[in-house]
N, C-alpha and C positions, 0 to 999 in steps of 0.2 A: 820655229822655222821661219827664216826671213823676217818679215814684219809682224808675225803672229805674236800676240800677247795674251797670256792667261794669268789671271790673278786668283790666288786661293787665300781666303780668310778662314782661320780656324779658331774656334773657342771651345775648349774641352773636346766634346765629341760632335759639335755642330760645325758644319763646313759650308761656306759660300764659295761658289765658283763662277767666274765671269771672264770674258775675253772677247776677242774679235775674230776668232776662228773656231767654228763649230766642230770641225773634225778634230782639232787639237783638244778641245774640251771633252769630247766623247772618248778620245784615247786616254786622257788623264783619268776620267771617271772609271774607265775599265781597269786601268792599272791600280787605282786606289781600291776598287772592289776586290780585285784578285789578292790584294795585300791585307786589307783590313775588313772586308765584308761590309761595305757601306750600303745605305739605302737611298736611292735617288727619289727625292720628293717632288721633283719637277721644278717649275718656275717659282721664284721666291715670292712668298706671300706672308710669311710669319717667321720671325727670327728673334730669339731671346726676348720674347714678350712684346716685340715691335711688329705691328702690321705694316705691310708694304703693298700699296695699291697703285697700279698703273692707271693714269688718267690722261686725257688729251694734253699733249705738250709737256708731259713730265710724270713725276712719281710723288706720292704722298706717303710719308712715314708717320704712323700714329700709334699711341698706346691706349687706345680706347678701351680695350678689354681690361687692361690693368687698372685704368681709372675707374671703370665700373665696379671691379672687384674691390677697390679701395673704398668706394662709397658704400658698398654692401657691408664691408667689414666694420666700418664705423657708423653704420646705420644712419646715413646722412641723406636718404632719399626724400625725406619729408621737410628738410630744411630749405629755407629760401636761398635763391641764387645771388651771389655778389658779382659785381661787374669788374672788380679789380682784385688781384691777389692779396693785397693788404690795403687797409684804409690809407687815404692820402696823408702824407707827412707823419705817419705813425712813428712815435718814439717810445721805446721801452728800455729799461735797464734791468740788471740782474736782480735788484731788490724791489721791483715794482709789484705791489700787490701781495696777497697771501700765497703761500705755497700751494701748488696743485696737488690734489690727493693721490694721483696716479701718474708719477713721472715716467714709468715704463710705457704707458699709453701715449704720452706726448712724444717720447723718443721714437716709438714705432711709427707714428703718423708722419713725423718729420723725415724719418729715414725713407719711408715709401714715397713721400713727395719728392725727395731727392732723386729717386729712381725715375720719376716722371720727367725730370729735366733733360733726359736724353733726347726727347723730341719736343719738349716744352720750354724753350728759352724764356718765355714770359713768366715762368715760375722761378727762374734762377735767383733773382734778388730776394724774393720771399723766403726761399729755402736757406739761402746764405744768412739772412737775418734771423730766422727762427732757430737755426743751428747754434747760435750763440748762447742759447738758454737751455741746453740739453742737460747740464749737470743738475741744476735745481730749478726746474720749470715752475713758474708761478701761474696763477689763474689768468692774468692778462696775456701771458705767453700762449697758454692753451687756447684762449679765445681768438688770438691772432691766427693760430694754426687752423682753427675751425673756419675762420674767415677765408683762408686760402683753400681749404677743402670745399667750401661752398662755391668758390670761383671755379674749381675743377668741375663741380657738378654741372655748371652751365656751359663748360667748354670741353667736355670729356672726349669728344671726337676730334678736337683740333690737333693738327700735327704740322710737320715740316713739309713744305713743297719744294721739290728739286726740279727745275725746268730742264728740258732736253736740248737747250741751246748749245751750240758748239763754241760759245764764248767762254774762254778760260781766264778771264781777267779777274784778278783779286782786287778787293776794295775793303778798307777797314775803317772803323769808327771807334773812338775811345773817349772815356769820360771818367770823372771821379767825383765823389761827394766828400768834401773836406771835413775832417774831424767828425764824421757821422756817428761813430760809436760813443754813446754817452758814458760808458764805463772806462774806455781806454783812450778816447779821442783819436783813434786811428781812422784813417780815411778808407773809402771803398773804391776799388778799381772796377771798372766795367768796360768791356769791349766786345765787339763782334766783327766777324770777317765774312764777306760774301765772295763766292766764286761764280762768276758769270751770272750774278744776281741772286744766287741761291745761298742761303745761310749754311756755313759748314763749321764754324767755330765761334764760341762765345764764352764769356767768363764774368762772374760777379764774385769778388773776393775782397775780404778786408786786407789792407796792406800790413806788412809785417812790422813796420815801425811808424812812429808818429811823424807826420809831415808838418813842418813849421809854417807852411803857407799853402794857399790853394794852388798856386803855380807849381809848387813842389809835388803836391798830390797828383796833379794832372801830368806832370813830367814822368812820375813813376808809372802812371797808367800807360803813357805813350811807350815807355821802355818795355813794359810787359807785353803789349800787343806786338811790338817790333820783334821781340824774341819769338813769339808765336809765328809771325810771318816768315822769319828766317827758317824755322823748322818746316813750315808748309811749303816753301819754295823748293826745299830739298826733297820733300816727299813727292811733290808733283813731278820733279825731275826724274825720280825713280819710276814713276808711272808713265814716263815718256811724254809728259805734258809740258810744253815750253812755258816758261815764266815770262809774263809781260811786265817789264820793269820800266820806270819805277812804279811801285804800288801806291795808289792814293791812300793817304791816312788823314782822316778828318778829326779835328779836335776843336773844342769851343773855347780854349784858353789862349788868348793872345800872348799873355806873359810866358806861358810854357813854350809856345812856338818861338818867341823871341830868344829864350834861353837856348833852345835847340839849334837855332841858326846863328847864334853869336859865338864865334870861336874863342872869344876872350874869356879866360878863366877868371872868376872874381869871387869875392867873399860869399855872395848870396847862394852860390852853388857848391860850396866846399863840402857840405855834408851829403851831397848826392853826386859826388865826383865820378864814381864808377858808372852810375846810371848815365851821366852826361857823356862819358867817353864811349860807352857802348852805343848809345843812341846816335850820337854824332857820326860815329864810324859808319853805321848803316845808312845814315842820311847822305854822307859824302860818297859812299860806295854806289849810290843810286838804287838801293833796294826800295826805298820809299820816297814819296813826294808828299810833304807835309802842307796841309792847307787848313784854313779856318772855316768853321761852320757856326752859324748863329745858335745861341743856346736854345732858343725856342724851336729850332729845327733839328736838334741833336737826338737821334733815335737811341743812342747808347744810354740815355737817361734811364731806360727801362732796367738797366743792370746796376744802377747805383742808388736808387731811392724808390720809395713808394709814391705813385703818381696819381693825380686826379684822373677820372675816367677819360676825359677828352685827350689828354697827353698819352695816356696808356694806349688807347686805341690807335692813335697816330703812330706810336712806336711799333706796335704789333703789325700794323699794315706795312711798315717798311722792312720787316723781317721775313716776309714771305710765308707767314703761317696761314694755313688753309684748312678747310673742312672737306672730307671725302664726300663725293656725291651720294645721295641717299637712293 
């Protein structure tokens, strides 16, 4: 009715209901109950294994219980805590070391670590990296997975903080690690997107094809985050949230930025022609504003490589990760 908005999110038999009109939400719950016999559990505090806690100036989403259950399952309570998800500059290949005696255990651990990434973007690169060795895990792969588990032990209650600001400005960062995979020499794309200063989207993923230069790898990362921004602006429009354009996109590759802003087609970009056309179209349409960020200040490094503790902590601080009050 009028300016009333009610959103319903459904996952199997779990339902979330929110809106700006209490009477409309009560009426909708009454209708759903008369049709499906629902049970009203009150204010949201736990959903699909994710705890939701209201704190001053915002909300924290955490998977503390799932992390504690994971530590219990793998009997990791007596192990020492690590300060980063993976050792800095770790490099492993498919044939590194002897085969691990229990590959199912390795797959189960990595699979459950993957579920933790719903609220733990700091685990995204580690999980992407470990997932490459699921077929025939070897002892160094298992030791790397345990290193990640030891990191979870020390940060089990950490989660995402969403501020209650009325600022709906999008901001994006992207990066790549050129030829990072020792087996395929494919690069890793990493990006994250903030809405009003709160983290809402992120990705750490190996690129589908080999990039012939670091600029090409960075350009593919820019194209990937631009596709995500295109989708997000449409989603926000459906939620009646106005988009503030252009969206700042920060990249640490001067060469990739030059290719994006240079309308002249040349030999160096022939093999990424479709990426060029898509990205330049969005740039010219005013969807994004591309700018350079110094490599040492690039927080998207968290999604492309294993970092030393100082850089890891710097990146985590930029993502708005937080701990619930005790």
